[in-house]
C-alpha positions in Angstrom: -60.0 23.5 25.4 -62.1 25.8 23.8 -61.5 29.0 22.0 -60.6 31.6 25.4 -61.4 35.2 25.1 -58.2 37.3 26.3 -60.7 39.4 27.9 -62.3 36.9 30.2 -62.2 38.1 33.9 -60.4 35.6 36.2 -63.1 34.7 38.3 -63.5 33.3 41.7 -66.0 30.7 42.2 -68.1 32.1 39.4 -67.8 35.7 40.8 -65.1 38.8 39.2 -62.0 38.3 41.5 -62.7 42.1 42.0 -65.9 41.5 42.9 -65.6 38.9 45.8 -62.2 40.1 47.0 -63.2 43.6 47.7 -66.4 42.5 49.8 -65.7 42.7 53.3 -64.5 40.1 55.6 -67.9 37.7 56.1 -68.7 37.0 59.8 -67.0 33.5 60.7 -64.4 33.7 58.5 -61.2 32.9 57.9 -62.4 29.7 58.8 -60.2 27.8 61.8 -57.6 25.8 61.4 -59.4 22.5 62.3 -62.0 23.2 59.2 -59.7 23.8 56.6 -57.4 21.1 57.5 -60.4 18.6 56.8 -60.7 19.7 53.1 -57.6 21.0 52.0 -55.0 19.0 49.9 -52.0 19.7 47.4 -50.9 19.1 44.2 -47.1 19.6 42.9 -46.4 20.1 39.1 -43.0 21.2 36.9 -43.0 24.3 35.2 -40.7 26.6 32.9 -39.9 28.1 36.9 -39.5 25.2 38.5 -42.0 23.0 40.6 -45.0 24.8 41.4 -47.2 23.8 44.1 -51.4 24.7 43.7 -53.0 24.1 47.4 -56.6 24.1 48.0 -60.2 23.4 49.1 -63.5 22.3 47.3 -64.0 25.8 47.0 -60.8 26.5 45.3 -57.8 27.4 44.6 -56.2 29.0 47.7 -52.0 29.2 46.6 -49.9 28.5 44.2 -46.0 28.4 45.5 -42.8 27.9 44.1 -40.6 25.8 45.4 -38.4 28.5 46.9 -41.4 30.3 47.8 -40.2 33.2 50.7 -42.9 33.2 53.5 -44.0 29.9 52.2 -46.1 28.2 55.1 -44.9 24.5 56.1 -46.0 21.7 54.5 -48.2 20.7 56.9 -50.8 23.1 56.1 -51.2 21.5 52.7 -53.4 18.6 53.3 -52.6 15.5 51.5 -50.9 15.7 48.5 -52.6 14.1 45.1 -51.0 14.6 42.2 -54.1 13.7 40.0 -55.9 17.4 41.6 -55.8 20.7 40.0 -55.5 19.5 36.8 -57.0 22.4 35.5 -54.5 25.0 37.2 -52.1 22.5 35.6 -53.4 23.2 32.1 -54.3 26.6 32.5 -50.8 27.2 33.9 -48.9 25.2 31.0 -51.0 27.4 28.6 -49.9 30.5 30.1 -46.2 29.3 30.0 -47.1 28.2 26.1 -48.2 32.2 25.1 -51.5 30.7 24.8 -53.3 31.9 27.6 -53.3 35.1 29.0 -56.0 35.5 31.7 -56.8 32.6 33.8 -60.1 31.0 34.4 -60.2 29.4 37.7 -62.2 29.0 41.1 -60.0 31.0 43.8 -60.0 30.6 47.3 -57.4 33.1 48.7 -57.2 33.8 52.6 -56.5 37.1 53.9 -57.9 39.6 55.5 -59.8 42.5 54.3 -57.2 45.3 52.9 -55.3 42.3 51.8 -58.0 40.9 49.3 -58.6 44.7 47.9 -54.8 44.8 47.2 -55.1 41.4 45.2 -57.8 42.3 43.3 -55.9 45.1 42.1 -53.7 43.0 41.0 -56.3 40.5 38.7 -56.6 43.6 37.3 -53.4 44.3 35.6 -53.5 43.4 31.9 -51.0 41.0 30.2 -47.7 42.5 29.4 -48.5 45.5 31.6 -46.9 46.6 35.0 -48.0 49.0 37.9 -46.3 50.9 40.5 -46.8 50.0 44.5 -48.0 54.0 44.4 -50.4 53.5 41.5 -52.2 50.5 43.6 -52.3 52.6 46.4 -53.8 55.8 44.4 -56.3 53.3 43.3 -57.1 52.9 46.4 -57.9 56.1 47.0 -54.3 57.0 49.0 -51.2 56.9 47.9 -49.8 56.7 51.3 -50.9 53.5 51.4 -48.0 52.0 49.0 -46.2 51.0 51.6 -49.1 48.3 53.0 -49.5 47.8 49.4 -46.0 46.4 48.9 -47.1 44.2 52.1 -49.9 42.6 51.0 -48.7 42.3 47.3 -46.0 40.4 49.0 -48.2 37.8 50.6 -50.1 37.2 47.6 -50.6 33.4 47.8 -51.3 32.8 44.1 -48.3 33.4 42.6 -48.6 33.6 38.5 -52.4 33.5 38.2 -53.0 36.8 40.5 -50.5 38.5 38.9 -47.5 40.3 41.8 -45.2 39.8 39.4 -46.4 42.7 37.4 -45.8 45.7 39.9 -42.8 47.3 40.0 -41.2 50.0 42.1 -41.8 53.8 40.5 -38.9 54.0 39.0 -39.2 50.9 36.9 -36.6 48.6 38.8 -38.3 44.7 39.8 -38.0 45.1 43.5 -39.0 42.1 45.6 -40.8 39.5 44.4 -41.5 36.1 46.5 -40.3 33.4 43.9 -37.2 35.5 43.5 -36.0 38.1 41.3 -35.0 35.7 38.1 -38.2 34.3 38.0 -40.0 38.0 38.0 -37.5 39.0 35.2 -38.5 35.4 33.4 -42.3 36.0 33.6 -42.1 39.5 32.4 -40.2 38.8 29.5 -42.5 36.2 28.7 -45.1 38.7 28.7 -43.5 41.1 26.8 -45.1 42.3 23.8 -42.8 41.8 20.0 -42.9 45.2 19.8 -41.5 46.2 23.7 -39.0 43.5 22.4 -37.9 45.5 19.5 -37.8 48.7 21.0 -35.2 47.8 23.2 -32.7 46.2 20.8 -33.0 49.7 18.3 
């Protein structure tokens, strides 16, 4: 692996996440279950937060699920298991947990509606080590009243860790919910915490 620029943009199919996910749905998408089933495959690998399941197609990574992921689809939708697949996902996630990667550079292909993709695009823009509230994201979309809808879309983010929904907190800084459970959310935020922030909490 070469040197990774910490400011590199997480990418989807060669396009910045914010560009791709903000596009309106194209005619004929999302694809039918029959179309998707022909190409979907998955791999399972270990991490410091338990087993992770990567699901995707030739277009890119569709999902990264925890083993006890809330609202996790049934395994029948994951396609054939191939633990030799998604090697780059495995490598980059490993680098993230080792503290040597702050941004992901992967082809992503999450399936969602237009609003969900707008929210996921905003999640991808939250810098490593920082947090945003649901209200902040709603304001970024132009309407603070969208905070509840933003929360729902955040909860449906299928790309755990890679699209960092763990960086979204309540208006008062509380952790609120997380599809992988609050202990995992707390772990991920602590992993990303700067030495300065960590030191400030000790004194």
